[in-house]
C-alpha positions as CSV (number, residue, x, y, z in Angstrom):
1,M,87.2,111.0,88.0
2,I,89.5,112.8,85.1
3,K,88.2,113.8,82.2
4,T,89.5,114.2,79.4
5,K,90.4,117.4,76.7
6,R,87.0,118.1,74.5
7,M,87.3,120.4,71.5
8,N,85.3,123.2,71.0
9,E,83.9,121.9,67.4
10,F,81.8,125.4,67.3
11,A,84.9,127.8,67.8
12,F,87.1,125.6,65.7
13,A,84.4,125.6,62.6
14,K,84.1,129.3,62.9
15,I,88.3,130.0,62.5
16,I,87.8,127.2,59.4
17,K,85.1,129.6,57.6
18,E,86.8,132.4,58.4
19,I,89.6,130.9,56.5
20,N,87.5,129.8,53.4
21,A,86.2,133.7,53.3
22,A,89.6,134.4,53.6
23,G,90.5,132.4,50.3
24,E,87.6,133.1,48.5
25,F,88.3,137.3,48.4
26,I,92.5,136.6,47.5
27,R,90.6,134.6,45.0
28,A,88.0,137.6,43.9
29,K,91.1,139.8,43.9
30,Q,93.4,137.9,42.0
31,D,90.6,137.9,39.5
32,E,90.2,141.4,39.8
33,K,93.7,142.2,39.2
34,Q,93.6,140.2,36.3
35,S,90.6,142.1,34.1
36,V,92.0,145.3,34.7
37,I,95.5,144.0,32.9
38,I,92.8,142.6,30.3
39,D,91.3,145.8,29.8
40,F,94.8,147.5,29.7
41,E,95.8,145.4,26.8
42,K,92.9,146.3,25.0
43,E,93.8,149.7,25.8
44,K,96.6,149.1,24.6
45,N,95.4,147.4,21.3
46,R,93.0,150.9,20.3
47,Y,96.8,152.4,20.7
48,R,98.1,150.8,18.6
49,A,95.1,150.6,15.9
50,G,95.8,154.6,15.7
51,K,91.8,154.4,17.8
52,I,93.2,156.7,20.8
53,S,96.1,159.1,21.7
54,E,99.2,158.8,23.3
55,T,98.7,160.7,26.1
56,A,94.7,159.0,26.0
57,L,97.4,155.9,26.7
58,A,99.8,157.4,29.3
59,S,96.6,158.5,31.5
60,S,95.7,154.9,31.5
61,V,98.8,153.9,32.5
62,R,98.2,156.0,35.6
63,K,94.7,154.6,36.4
64,T,95.9,151.0,35.7
65,N,99.4,151.2,38.0
66,K,97.2,152.8,40.7
67,E,94.7,150.1,40.6
68,L,96.7,147.3,40.4
69,K,98.7,148.5,43.4
70,R,95.9,149.0,45.1
71,L,94.7,145.3,44.3
72,D,98.2,144.3,45.4
73,Q,97.6,145.9,48.8
74,A,93.8,144.4,49.2
75,I,95.5,140.6,48.2
76,R,98.8,141.0,50.4
77,D,96.7,142.2,53.8
78,A,93.9,139.4,52.7
79,I,96.9,136.8,52.6
80,A,98.4,138.5,56.5
81,K,94.1,138.0,57.4
82,A,95.0,134.0,56.7
83,R,98.0,133.1,58.2
84,D,96.7,134.9,61.4
85,L,93.3,132.8,61.1
86,S,95.5,129.6,60.2
87,D,97.5,130.2,63.1
88,R,95.0,130.7,65.5
89,A,93.0,126.9,63.7
90,K,96.7,125.7,64.5
91,D,97.1,126.7,68.1
92,S,93.7,125.4,68.9
93,A,94.3,122.5,67.4
94,R,97.1,122.4,69.4
95,A,95.4,122.5,72.6
96,Q,93.5,119.5,72.1
97,A,97.2,117.4,72.9
98,P,96.5,114.8,75.2
99,R,97.2,114.1,78.4
100,V,98.9,111.8,80.1
101,V,96.8,109.2,81.9
102,R,98.2,105.5,83.3
103,A,95.4,102.1,84.3
104,K,96.5,100.5,87.3
105,I,94.6,98.3,89.2
106,A,94.1,101.0,91.6
107,G,92.3,103.5,89.3
108,I,93.2,105.9,86.4
109,R,95.6,107.8,87.8
110,K,98.1,110.9,86.2
111,P,101.6,109.9,86.4
112,A,103.8,112.9,88.5
113,K,104.7,115.6,86.6
114,K,108.8,116.0,86.5
115,K,110.3,119.0,88.1
116,K,112.0,121.4,85.7
117,K,116.2,122.3,86.0
118,R,116.6,125.2,86.6
119,R,120.3,127.2,85.6
120,P,122.1,129.1,87.9
121,K,122.4,132.7,87.9
122,K,125.1,134.1,86.6
123,K,126.7,136.7,88.7
124,P,127.3,140.4,87.3
125,E,131.0,140.8,87.0
126,K,133.0,144.1,88.1
127,K,132.7,146.8,85.8
128,S,136.3,147.8,87.1
129,A,138.1,144.9,85.5
130,K,136.6,145.5,82.1
131,K,138.8,149.3,81.8
132,A,141.7,147.5,82.0
133,P,141.8,145.0,79.1
134,K,140.3,148.4,77.1
135,K,143.1,150.6,77.7
136,A,145.9,147.5,76.8
137,K,144.2,147.4,73.7
138,L,143.6,150.4,72.6
139,K,147.7,151.3,73.5
140,E,148.0,148.0,71.3
141,V,146.3,149.8,68.1
142,V,148.2,153.1,69.1
143,K,151.1,151.3,68.8
144,K,150.6,149.0,65.6
145,V,149.4,152.9,63.8
146,K,152.2,154.4,64.6
147,K,154.9,151.3,62.3
148,V,152.0,151.6,59.7
149,I,152.5,155.6,59.4
150,K,156.5,154.3,59.8
151,K,156.1,152.4,57.2
152,A,154.3,154.4,54.7
153,E,157.0,157.6,55.7
154,K,159.7,155.3,54.8
155,K,158.3,154.0,51.1
156,V,157.4,157.5,50.2
157,A,161.2,158.6,51.5
158,N,162.0,155.7,49.2
159,K,159.8,156.4,46.4
160,A,161.2,159.4,45.4
161,P,164.7,159.2,44.6
162,K,162.8,156.7,42.2
163,K,161.3,158.8,39.9
164,A,163.6,160.8,39.3
165,K,165.5,158.4,37.8
166,P,163.7,157.8,34.8
167,A,163.6,161.4,34.0
168,K,167.1,161.1,33.1
169,K,166.9,157.9,31.2
170,A,164.4,159.9,28.9
171,Q,167.1,162.7,28.4
172,K,169.8,159.8,27.9
173,K,167.2,159.1,24.9
174,A,166.3,162.3,23.6
175,E,170.0,163.0,23.5
176,K,171.3,159.1,21.6
177,K,167.8,160.5,19.6
178,K,169.7,163.5,18.6
179,K,172.5,162.3,17.5
């Protein structure tokens, strides 16, 4: 006789309770963070009123930042825990997918499983075949670099006389001004 899957409700309920506890913990830490922020605002108002010194406020700033950082880390950890718990709950629910069965005159039966298609394995390529193209590519790169160097040398050679011409023009202008 074929039996259907049966969900373990106790285990699932336990996971849900843990998720609720993690959510409550997150909310508690958020409330605690808000109270720290409100306390710091009060300290800042006391400083503005002149009741406490700037050094006392600076000390309060350091203490508050340390506390906020600790609370943020606790909230992040609780969120990660809740995420893991929810993944466990999802996996538990997914495992309950129904089994396919067919009713026939002869009785209830499972359909035959389909054979999995297998891909043919690729043969590894020979290592010696890969070395030749690398050398050819290297030679091409060297040729290109040599061409670029030659072009750069030509540009430098062509620019040197051009820079001398403006000096002659400046001399002519200076002569005209003298006249």
